[in-house]
VOZA-308327 format. One record per residue: chain; x, y, z of N, C-alpha, C in turn. Coordinates in steps of 0.05 Angstrom, whole numbers, padded with zeros to 5 digits. Layout:
ATOM  chain     n_u     n_v     n_w    ca_u    ca_v    ca_w     c_u     c_v     c_w
ATOM      A       X       Y       Z       X       Y       Z       X       Y       Z
...
END
This chain:
ATOM  chain     n_u     n_v     n_w    ca_u    ca_v    ca_w     c_u     c_v     c_w
ATOM      A  -00213  -00251  -00104  -00217  -00246  -00133  -00197  -00264  -00148
ATOM      A  -00209  -00282  -00162  -00192  -00302  -00176  -00177  -00289  -00200
ATOM      A  -00155  -00301  -00208  -00140  -00290  -00230  -00156  -00285  -00255
ATOM      A  -00174  -00305  -00260  -00190  -00303  -00285  -00209  -00280  -00284
ATOM      A  -00215  -00271  -00261  -00235  -00247  -00258  -00223  -00221  -00266
ATOM      A  -00195  -00220  -00268  -00182  -00195  -00276  -00185  -00191  -00306
ATOM      A  -00189  -00213  -00322  -00192  -00210  -00351  -00215  -00193  -00358
ATOM      A  -00210  -00170  -00370  -00230  -00150  -00377  -00239  -00131  -00355
ATOM      A  -00228  -00134  -00330  -00235  -00118  -00308  -00221  -00091  -00312
ATOM      A  -00234  -00071  -00301  -00224  -00043  -00299  -00210  -00038  -00272
ATOM      A  -00184  -00035  -00273  -00167  -00034  -00249  -00154  -00007  -00246
ATOM      A  -00157   00006  -00223  -00144   00032  -00217  -00123   00027  -00197
ATOM      A  -00098   00034  -00203  -00075   00031  -00183  -00065   00057  -00176
ATOM      A  -00070   00065  -00152  -00061   00093  -00143  -00033   00088  -00130
ATOM      A  -00015   00105  -00140   00014   00100  -00132   00025   00078  -00150
ATOM      A   00018   00078  -00175   00024   00057  -00194   00048   00063  -00211
ATOM      A   00063   00084  -00206   00086   00090  -00223   00111   00077  -00215
ATOM      A   00114   00066  -00190   00139   00056  -00179   00133   00033  -00160
ATOM      A   00153   00018  -00154   00151  -00001  -00131   00128  -00021  -00133
ATOM      A   00115  -00025  -00110   00094  -00045  -00108   00072  -00039  -00126
ATOM      A   00064  -00013  -00128   00041  -00006  -00146   00047  -00013  -00175
ATOM      A   00071  -00008  -00185   00077  -00014  -00212   00078  -00045  -00215
ATOM      A   00089  -00059  -00197   00090  -00089  -00199   00062  -00100  -00200
ATOM      A   00044  -00090  -00183   00016  -00099  -00184   00003  -00093  -00211
ATOM      A   00007  -00069  -00222  -00005  -00060  -00247   00005  -00078  -00269
ATOM      A   00030  -00085  -00269   00040  -00104  -00290   00028  -00131  -00289
ATOM      A   00023  -00140  -00265   00012  -00167  -00261  -00017  -00169  -00269
ATOM      A  -00032  -00148  -00261  -00061  -00150  -00269  -00064  -00145  -00299
ATOM      A  -00045  -00129  -00311  -00046  -00127  -00340  -00040  -00153  -00353
ATOM      A  -00023  -00168  -00342  -00016  -00194  -00354  -00039  -00213  -00352
ATOM      A  -00058  -00208  -00333  -00081  -00225  -00330  -00105  -00215  -00347
ATOM      A  -00101  -00192  -00363  -00121  -00183  -00381  -00137  -00160  -00372
ATOM      A  -00128  -00146  -00351  -00143  -00123  -00342  -00137  -00098  -00358
ATOM      A  -00156  -00080  -00357  -00151  -00052  -00367  -00141  -00036  -00344
ATOM      A  -00120  -00024  -00346  -00106  -00010  -00322  -00103   00019  -00324
ATOM      A  -00109   00034  -00303  -00102   00062  -00301  -00085   00066  -00276
ATOM      A  -00062   00079  -00279  -00044   00083  -00258  -00043   00113  -00251
ATOM      A  -00039   00120  -00226  -00039   00147  -00216  -00015   00152  -00198
ATOM      A  -00004   00177  -00202   00020   00185  -00186   00023   00215  -00190
ATOM      A   00040   00228  -00176   00042   00257  -00178   00061   00265  -00201
ATOM      A   00082   00250  -00208   00102   00260  -00228   00096   00247  -00256
ATOM      A   00099   00263  -00275   00091   00255  -00302   00111   00235  -00313
ATOM      A   00137   00239  -00311   00157   00223  -00325   00156   00195  -00314
ATOM      A   00155   00189  -00288   00153   00162  -00279   00127   00148  -00288
ATOM      A   00106   00165  -00289   00081   00153  -00299   00082   00143  -00329
ATOM      A   00095   00160  -00344   00098   00153  -00372   00115   00128  -00377
ATOM      A   00137   00125  -00361   00154   00102  -00362   00138   00077  -00351
ATOM      A   00124   00081  -00330   00108   00059  -00319   00086   00049  -00337
ATOM      A   00073   00068  -00351   00052   00061  -00369   00063   00044  -00392
ATOM      A   00087   00051  -00402   00100   00034  -00422   00105   00006  -00412
ATOM      A   00115   00004  -00387   00120  -00022  -00376   00094  -00039  -00373
ATOM      A   00074  -00026  -00366   00047  -00039  -00361   00037  -00049  -00389
ATOM      A   00040  -00032  -00409   00031  -00039  -00436   00046  -00065  -00446
ATOM      A   00072  -00065  -00440   00089  -00087  -00448   00079  -00113  -00435
ATOM      A   00069  -00111  -00410   00059  -00134  -00395   00031  -00144  -00404
ATOM      A   00017  -00129  -00419  -00011  -00135  -00426  -00013  -00161  -00440
ATOM      A  -00035  -00176  -00435  -00041  -00201  -00449  -00048  -00198  -00478
ATOM      A  -00063  -00176  -00483  -00073  -00171  -00510  -00068  -00142  -00519
ATOM      A  -00062  -00137  -00544  -00059  -00109  -00554  -00083  -00092  -00550
ATOM      A  -00107  -00103  -00547  -00131  -00087  -00546  -00135  -00076  -00517
ATOM      A  -00121  -00086  -00498  -00124  -00076  -00471  -00118  -00046  -00469
ATOM      A  -00130  -00033  -00451  -00127  -00004  -00448  -00109   00002  -00423
ATOM      A  -00089   00018  -00428  -00071   00027  -00404  -00071   00058  -00406
ATOM      A  -00077   00069  -00383  -00077   00099  -00381  -00064   00108  -00356
ATOM      A  -00056   00134  -00355  -00045   00145  -00331  -00055   00172  -00325
ATOM      A  -00056   00181  -00300  -00065   00208  -00293  -00047   00217  -00270
ATOM      A  -00039   00243  -00273  -00025   00256  -00250  -00044   00260  -00227
ATOM      A  -00036   00254  -00203  -00056   00256  -00181  -00040   00259  -00154
ATOM      A  -00049   00280  -00139  -00037   00282  -00111  -00059   00273  -00093
ATOM      A  -00056   00249  -00082  -00078   00238  -00064  -00083   00255  -00041
ATOM      A  -00066   00273  -00032  -00070   00289  -00009  -00089   00312  -00015
ATOM      A  -00093   00317  -00041  -00112   00340  -00049  -00140   00329  -00054
ATOM      A  -00158   00331  -00034  -00184   00319  -00036  -00199   00328  -00061
ATOM      A  -00199   00354  -00065  -00213   00366  -00090  -00203   00356  -00115
ATOM      A  -00177   00353  -00117  -00165   00342  -00142  -00171   00313  -00146
ATOM      A  -00171   00299  -00125  -00178   00271  -00127  -00207   00267  -00137
ATOM      A  -00225   00282  -00126  -00254   00280  -00135  -00256   00288  -00162
ATOM      A  -00245   00310  -00171  -00248   00319  -00199  -00235   00300  -00219
ATOM      A  -00211   00290  -00211  -00198   00271  -00230  -00213   00246  -00234
ATOM      A  -00223   00234  -00211  -00238   00209  -00212  -00264   00211  -00227
ATOM      A  -00278   00233  -00222  -00303   00238  -00236  -00300   00239  -00266
ATOM      A  -00279   00253  -00274  -00273   00255  -00303  -00266   00229  -00315
ATOM      A  -00249   00213  -00300  -00239   00188  -00310  -00262   00168  -00310
ATOM      A  -00279   00166  -00291  -00301   00147  -00292  -00320   00154  -00315
ATOM      A  -00323   00179  -00321  -00340   00186  -00345  -00328   00176  -00370
ATOM      A  -00301   00177  -00372  -00286   00167  -00396  -00284   00139  -00398
ATOM      A  -00277   00125  -00375  -00269   00097  -00376  -00287   00077  -00362
ATOM      A  -00305   00089  -00345  -00322   00073  -00329  -00311   00068  -00300
ATOM      A  -00328   00061  -00282  -00321   00057  -00255  -00302   00032  -00252
ATOM      A  -00284   00034  -00233  -00266   00012  -00231  -00281  -00013  -00218
ATOM      A  -00272  -00037  -00226  -00279  -00061  -00212  -00260  -00066  -00189
ATOM      A  -00235  -00055  -00192  -00216  -00060  -00171  -00201  -00034  -00166
ATOM      A  -00199  -00025  -00140  -00183  -00001  -00133  -00161  -00010  -00114
ATOM      A  -00136  -00004  -00122  -00114  -00013  -00106  -00099   00012  -00098
ATOM      A  -00099   00018  -00073  -00085   00043  -00062  -00057   00037  -00052
ATOM      A  -00037   00045  -00068  -00009   00039  -00059   00008   00064  -00054
ATOM      A  -00006   00088  -00056   00010   00113  -00051   00016   00116  -00021
ATOM      A   00041   00122  -00015   00049   00126   00012   00077   00136   00015
ATOM      A   00084   00145   00040   00111   00155   00044   00119   00149   00073
ATOM      A   00146   00148   00077   00157   00144   00103   00185   00158   00104
ATOM      A   00188   00175   00126   00214   00188   00132   00220   00183   00162
ATOM      A   00232   00159   00168   00237   00151   00196   00256   00171   00209
ATOM      A   00249   00177   00234   00266   00194   00252   00258   00186   00281
ATOM      A   00273   00194   00299   00264   00192   00327   00240   00213   00331
ATOM      A   00224   00207   00350   00200   00223   00354   00206   00253   00357
ATOM      A   00226   00260   00372   00232   00289   00378   00243   00303   00352
ATOM      A   00251   00288   00332   00261   00299   00307   00240   00301   00287
ATOM      A   00216   00291   00291   00194   00292   00272   00178   00319   00278
ATOM      A   00177   00335   00258   00161   00361   00261   00132   00354   00260
ATOM      A   00116   00374   00270   00088   00370   00266   00080   00370   00237
ATOM      A   00095   00386   00221   00089   00386   00192   00092   00359   00179
ATOM      A   00114   00346   00188   00119   00319   00177   00097   00300   00185
ATOM      A   00090   00299   00210   00069   00284   00221   00043   00287   00206
ATOM      A   00035   00312   00202   00011   00318   00189   00011   00310   00159
ATOM      A   00034   00314   00145   00036   00306   00118   00035   00275   00115
ATOM      A   00047   00261   00134   00048   00231   00133   00017   00222   00136
ATOM      A   00004   00233   00154  -00024   00226   00159  -00041   00230   00133
ATOM      A  -00037   00253   00123  -00053   00261   00099  -00046   00243   00075
ATOM      A  -00022   00238   00069  -00015   00220   00046  -00024   00192   00052
ATOM      A  -00016   00180   00074  -00021   00153   00078  -00049   00144   00087
ATOM      A  -00062   00161   00102  -00090   00156   00111  -00111   00170   00094
ATOM      A  -00108   00197   00094  -00128   00213   00079  -00128   00207   00049
ATOM      A  -00105   00199   00040  -00103   00193   00011  -00122   00170   00004
ATOM      A  -00122   00149   00020  -00140   00126   00015  -00168   00134   00019
ATOM      A  -00174   00150   00040  -00201   00160   00045  -00211   00175   00020
ATOM      A  -00194   00192   00009  -00201   00210  -00014  -00208   00193  -00037
ATOM      A  -00191   00174  -00046  -00197   00159  -00069  -00223   00141  -00067
ATOM      A  -00226   00130  -00043  -00249   00112  -00040  -00274   00129  -00039
ATOM      A  -00273   00151  -00025  -00297   00170  -00023  -00305   00178  -00053
ATOM      A  -00285   00183  -00069  -00291   00193  -00096  -00303   00171  -00114
ATOM      A  -00295   00146  -00110  -00301   00124  -00128  -00323   00106  -00117
ATOM      A  -00328   00105  -00092  -00347   00086  -00081  -00375   00091  -00093
ATOM      A  -00384   00115  -00096  -00412   00117  -00108  -00415   00106  -00135
ATOM      A  -00392   00103  -00150  -00393   00092  -00176  -00389   00061  -00177
ATOM      A  -00377   00052  -00154  -00371   00023  -00152  -00396   00008  -00141
ATOM      A  -00409   00021  -00121  -00432   00007  -00108  -00454  -00003  -00126
ATOM      A  -00463   00014  -00146  -00484   00004  -00163  -00478  -00022  -00178
ATOM      A  -00452  -00029  -00181  -00444  -00053  -00195  -00451  -00078  -00178
ATOM      A  -00453  -00074  -00153  -00458  -00098  -00135  -00435  -00116  -00132
ATOM      A  -00411  -00108  -00140  -00388  -00124  -00136  -00363  -00105  -00139
ATOM      A  -00341  -00115  -00130  -00316  -00099  -00133  -00296  -00107  -00110
ATOM      A  -00273  -00094  -00111  -00251  -00101  -00094  -00235  -00075  -00087
ATOM      A  -00231  -00071  -00062  -00214  -00047  -00054  -00191  -00058  -00038
ATOM      A  -00166  -00049  -00045  -00142  -00057  -00028  -00129  -00031  -00019
ATOM      A  -00125  -00030   00008  -00108  -00008   00019  -00082  -00020   00028
ATOM      A  -00060  -00004   00022  -00035  -00014   00030  -00027  -00002   00057
ATOM      A  -00024  -00019   00076  -00014  -00011   00103   00015  -00020   00104
ATOM      A   00022  -00035   00125   00049  -00044   00129   00050  -00063   00152
ATOM      A   00071  -00079   00155   00076  -00093   00180   00077  -00072   00203
ATOM      A   00087  -00049   00196   00088  -00027   00216   00061  -00015   00221
ATOM      A   00040  -00024   00208   00013  -00018   00216   00000  -00038   00235
ATOM      A   00017  -00058   00242   00008  -00079   00261   00027  -00082   00284
ATOM      A   00052  -00072   00280   00073  -00074   00301   00085  -00046   00302
ATOM      A   00085  -00031   00325   00098  -00007   00327   00127  -00010   00328
ATOM      A   00142   00006   00312   00171   00004   00309   00185   00030   00316
ATOM      A   00206   00027   00328   00224   00049   00336   00230   00067   00310
ATOM      A   00226   00093   00311   00233   00110   00290   00210   00116   00271
ATOM      A   00187   00103   00276   00165   00105   00257   00140   00115   00271
ATOM      A   00142   00133   00289   00119   00143   00304   00097   00154   00286
ATOM      A   00105   00171   00268   00084   00184   00249   00075   00162   00230
ATOM      A   00093   00146   00219   00085   00127   00199   00067   00106   00211
ATOM      A   00075   00095   00235   00058   00074   00247   00031   00086   00254
ATOM      A   00029   00111   00263   00002   00122   00269  -00015   00122   00245
ATOM      A  -00004   00128   00221  -00020   00131   00197  -00027   00101   00187
ATOM      A  -00009   00083   00191  -00014   00056   00180  -00032   00040   00199
ATOM      A  -00029   00043   00226  -00047   00030   00244  -00076   00041   00239
ATOM      A  -00078   00067   00235  -00104   00079   00230  -00118   00068   00204
ATOM      A  -00100   00063   00184  -00111   00053   00159  -00121   00025   00161
ATOM      A  -00109   00010   00179  -00121  -00018   00184  -00148  -00015   00197
ATOM      A  -00151   00002   00217  -00176   00005   00229  -00198   00016   00212
ATOM      A  -00190   00036   00195  -00208   00047   00175  -00218   00025   00156
ATOM      A  -00199   00009   00146  -00205  -00012   00127  -00223  -00034   00139
ATOM      A  -00218  -00040   00165  -00235  -00061   00178  -00263  -00052   00182
ATOM      A  -00266  -00027   00188  -00295  -00016   00191  -00308  -00015   00162
ATOM      A  -00291  -00008   00143  -00303  -00005   00115  -00310  -00033   00104
ATOM      A  -00295  -00052   00112  -00300  -00081   00103  -00329  -00088   00112
ATOM      A  -00335  -00083   00137  -00362  -00089   00146  -00384  -00076   00131
ATOM      A  -00379  -00050   00125  -00399  -00034   00111  -00404  -00042   00083
ATOM      A  -00382  -00050   00069  -00384  -00056   00040  -00390  -00084   00033
ATOM      A  -00386  -00103   00052  -00393  -00131   00047  -00421  -00135   00037
ATOM      A  -00440  -00124   00048  -00468  -00128   00038  -00472  -00116   00011
ATOM      A  -00455  -00101  -00001  -00456  -00090  -00027  -00440  -00106  -00047
ATOM      A  -00427  -00127  -00038  -00412  -00145  -00056  -00384  -00134  -00061
ATOM      A  -00375  -00114  -00045  -00348  -00103  -00048  -00331  -00114  -00026
ATOM      A  -00309  -00128  -00034  -00288  -00138  -00014  -00267  -00118  -00009
ATOM      A  -00260  -00116   00017  -00238  -00098   00025  -00215  -00114   00037
ATOM      A  -00191  -00109   00028  -00167  -00123   00039  -00147  -00102   00046
ATOM      A  -00129  -00108   00064  -00107  -00091   00071  -00081  -00106   00066
ATOM      A  -00062  -00095   00050  -00036  -00106   00044  -00017  -00095   00064
ATOM      A  -00003  -00113   00079   00015  -00105   00101   00043  -00117   00094
ATOM      A   00058  -00105   00076   00084  -00114   00069   00105  -00106   00090
ATOM      A   00127  -00123   00091   00150  -00115   00108   00167  -00096   00091
ATOM      A   00192  -00091   00099   00210  -00074   00083   00212  -00088   00054
ATOM      A   00208  -00070   00035   00207  -00079   00007   00227  -00061  -00009
ATOM      A   00241  -00075  -00027   00261  -00062  -00043   00249  -00044  -00065
ATOM      A   00243  -00019  -00057   00230   00000  -00076   00245   00027  -00073
ATOM      A   00240   00045  -00092   00251   00072  -00088   00245   00086  -00061
ATOM      A   00220   00081  -00052   00212   00091  -00026   00229   00080  -00003
ATOM      A   00236   00054  -00004   00253   00043   00017   00281   00054   00016
ATOM      A   00291   00060  -00007   00318   00073  -00008   00317   00101   00005
ATOM      A   00294   00115   00000   00291   00140   00014   00290   00138   00044
ATOM      A   00276   00117   00053   00273   00113   00082   00302   00110   00095
ATOM      A   00318   00095   00080   00344   00089   00092   00362   00113   00095
ATOM      A   00355   00135   00082   00371   00160   00085   00369   00172   00112
ATOM      A   00346   00169   00126   00341   00180   00151   00337   00161   00174
ATOM      A   00340   00135   00170   00331   00114   00187   00351   00114   00212
ATOM      A   00343   00117   00237   00360   00115   00260   00373   00086   00261
ATOM      A   00396   00085   00273   00411   00059   00275   00393   00038   00289
ATOM      A   00379   00047   00310   00362   00029   00324   00341   00016   00305
ATOM      A   00330   00032   00287   00310   00023   00269   00323   00003   00250
ATOM      A   00346   00009   00241   00361  -00010   00223   00364  -00037   00236
ATOM      A   00372  -00037   00262   00376  -00061   00276   00352  -00078   00278
ATOM      A   00328  -00066   00283   00304  -00079   00285   00297  -00090   00258
ATOM      A   00300  -00075   00237   00293  -00083   00210   00309  -00106   00200
ATOM      A   00333  -00108   00210   00352  -00129   00201   00342  -00156   00209
ATOM      A   00323  -00159   00226   00313  -00185   00236   00294  -00198   00215
ATOM      A   00285  -00183   00195   00267  -00194   00174   00277  -00189   00147
ATOM      A   00269  -00206   00129   00278  -00206   00101   00267  -00183   00086
ATOM      A   00282  -00169   00069   00271  -00149   00051   00261  -00163   00026
ATOM      A   00236  -00159   00019   00223  -00172  -00004   00226  -00155  -00028
ATOM      A   00224  -00165  -00052   00222  -00150  -00076   00192  -00142  -00081
ATOM      A   00190  -00120  -00096   00163  -00110  -00102   00147  -00131  -00116
ATOM      A   00159  -00147  -00134   00146  -00168  -00148   00134  -00190  -00129
ATOM      A   00151  -00197  -00109   00142  -00217  -00089   00117  -00208  -00074
ATOM      A   00118  -00181  -00066   00095  -00170  -00052   00070  -00170  -00070
ATOM      A   00074  -00162  -00095   00051  -00162  -00114   00038  -00189  -00117
ATOM      A   00056  -00210  -00120   00047  -00238  -00123   00032  -00246  -00098
ATOM      A   00042  -00240  -00075   00027  -00246  -00049   00002  -00232  -00047
ATOM      A  -00001  -00207  -00058  -00027  -00192  -00059  -00046  -00208  -00075
ATOM      A  -00039  -00217  -00098  -00058  -00230  -00116  -00066  -00256  -00105
ATOM      A  -00049  -00271  -00092  -00056  -00295  -00078  -00076  -00290  -00055
ATOM      A  -00070  -00269  -00040  -00089  -00261  -00018  -00116  -00253  -00028
ATOM      A  -00117  -00238  -00051  -00141  -00229  -00062  -00158  -00254  -00072
ATOM      A  -00145  -00273  -00082  -00158  -00298  -00092  -00172  -00311  -00070
ATOM      A  -00163  -00308  -00046  -00175  -00321  -00022  -00192  -00300  -00007
ATOM      A  -00194  -00276  -00016  -00209  -00255  -00003  -00201  -00251   00025
ATOM      A  -00175  -00252   00031  -00165  -00247   00058  -00167  -00218   00065
ATOM      A  -00173  -00213   00089  -00175  -00184   00098  -00145  -00173   00102
ATOM      A  -00129  -00187   00118  -00101  -00179   00122  -00084  -00197   00104
ATOM      A  -00069  -00184   00086  -00050  -00199   00068  -00023  -00190   00075
ATOM      A  -00008  -00210   00087   00020  -00205   00098   00039  -00221   00083
ATOM      A   00054  -00209   00064   00075  -00223   00048   00098  -00232   00066
ATOM      A   00109  -00255   00061   00133  -00263   00075   00128  -00280   00100
ATOM      A   00141  -00301   00104   00138  -00318   00127   00148  -00304   00151
ATOM      A   00171  -00291   00150   00181  -00276   00173   00161  -00256   00184
ATOM      A   00148  -00241   00165   00129  -00221   00173   00105  -00234   00186
ATOM      A   00095  -00256   00174   00071  -00268   00185   00078  -00280   00214
ATOM      A   00100  -00289   00217   00107  -00300   00244   00111  -00278   00264
ATOM      A   00122  -00255   00254   00123  -00232   00274   00097  -00222   00281
ATOM      A   00078  -00220   00262   00051  -00210   00269   00036  -00231   00287
ATOM      A   00040  -00256   00283   00028  -00277   00301   00040  -00275   00329
ATOM      A   00066  -00270   00330   00078  -00267   00355   00069  -00243   00370
ATOM      A   00064  -00220   00356   00054  -00197   00368   00026  -00201   00379
ATOM      A   00011  -00217   00365  -00017  -00221   00374  -00018  -00240   00398
ATOM      A  -00002  -00261   00400  -00005  -00280   00421   00016  -00278   00443
ATOM      A   00041  -00269   00437   00061  -00266   00457   00074  -00238   00453
ATOM      A   00061  -00217   00456   00072  -00191   00451   00096  -00184   00467
ATOM      A   00100  -00196   00490   00122  -00191   00507   00148  -00200   00494
ATOM      A   00146  -00222   00479   00169  -00232   00465   00178  -00213   00443
ATOM      A   00158  -00201   00429   00165  -00182   00407   00178  -00156   00419
ATOM      A   00166  -00147   00442   00178  -00123   00454   00205  -00128   00464
ATOM      A   00210  -00153   00475   00237  -00160   00485   00257  -00160   00462
ATOM      A   00250  -00172   00440   00268  -00173   00417   00275  -00146   00406
ATOM      A   00254  -00128   00404   00259  -00101   00394   00276  -00085   00414
ATOM      A   00270  -00086   00440   00285  -00073   00460   00314  -00082   00462
ATOM      A   00317  -00108   00457   00344  -00119   00456   00361  -00107   00434
ATOM      A   00348  -00105   00410   00362  -00093   00388   00370  -00064   00392
ATOM      A   00351  -00050   00404   00357  -00021   00411   00379  -00019   00431
ATOM      A   00378  -00036   00452   00400  -00035   00472   00426  -00042   00462
ATOM      A   00429  -00061   00442   00454  -00068   00430   00466  -00044   00415
ATOM      A   00449  -00029   00401   00459  -00006   00386   00468   00015   00407
ATOM      A   00454   00020   00427   00462   00040   00446   00486   00033   00460
ATOM      A   00489   00007   00466   00515  -00003   00479   00539   00001   00462
ATOM      A   00536  -00005   00437   00557  -00002   00418   00566   00028   00414
ATOM      A   00545   00045   00415   00551   00075   00411   00565   00086   00436
ATOM      A   00560   00075   00460   00572   00085   00485   00598   00071   00492
ATOM      A   00601   00047   00479   00624   00031   00487   00649   00039   00473
END
């Protein structure tokens, strides 16, 4: 989707009140899109909507927000149906809502695992299922699901998160094939560690081994990830991986996985050695 195609487009950004979602919303508003952002909490939504309005190319552009818990299927359906009736079906749906609370596997409760799967995977399923019947008749459109580099490379401390993000890549790949004949493009954004409020929350529980592995790649800004997303959408890439370090890691995992495992195991061993030494 070229930058010029955002002008006048209806764009829904789920998880648009903070971080990557907010950065994307601001950039598409600057390209002339009408934007609706979704999140659970009212105050961040109101602040984000003001920031998106400031970024708009024209005063006539529409910016709206709705409180939404993507984990609540019935709420998602009801909210989207009402919104489509008011504003029209989206031309672009960008799913950025997600969460991560890294721990060692034995410290992750079943409740946390289930909640992670519901938010990160079911949340995308819910929004797409609610909106697709309204998008397909247009014969065109774009859907972006936000996974992670940890949806392509399993990382120590992220067993529940990786499970949800790997599943999201598979779901999106299958969906890509189904929707292509209807003129709807599907992409998956796979960012590395990104400087967002969510990343700060992750760092509160991150095991030292996870920190050591993460230290091998650069932390990107939300703006840099949003810019990479728009470049990837312009080329209609299925996997959009911001950052050279991340792309090299994913290529290495694909072609020489043993090298990736060796590097991660070495980082873990160094932490363990320091702790016992």
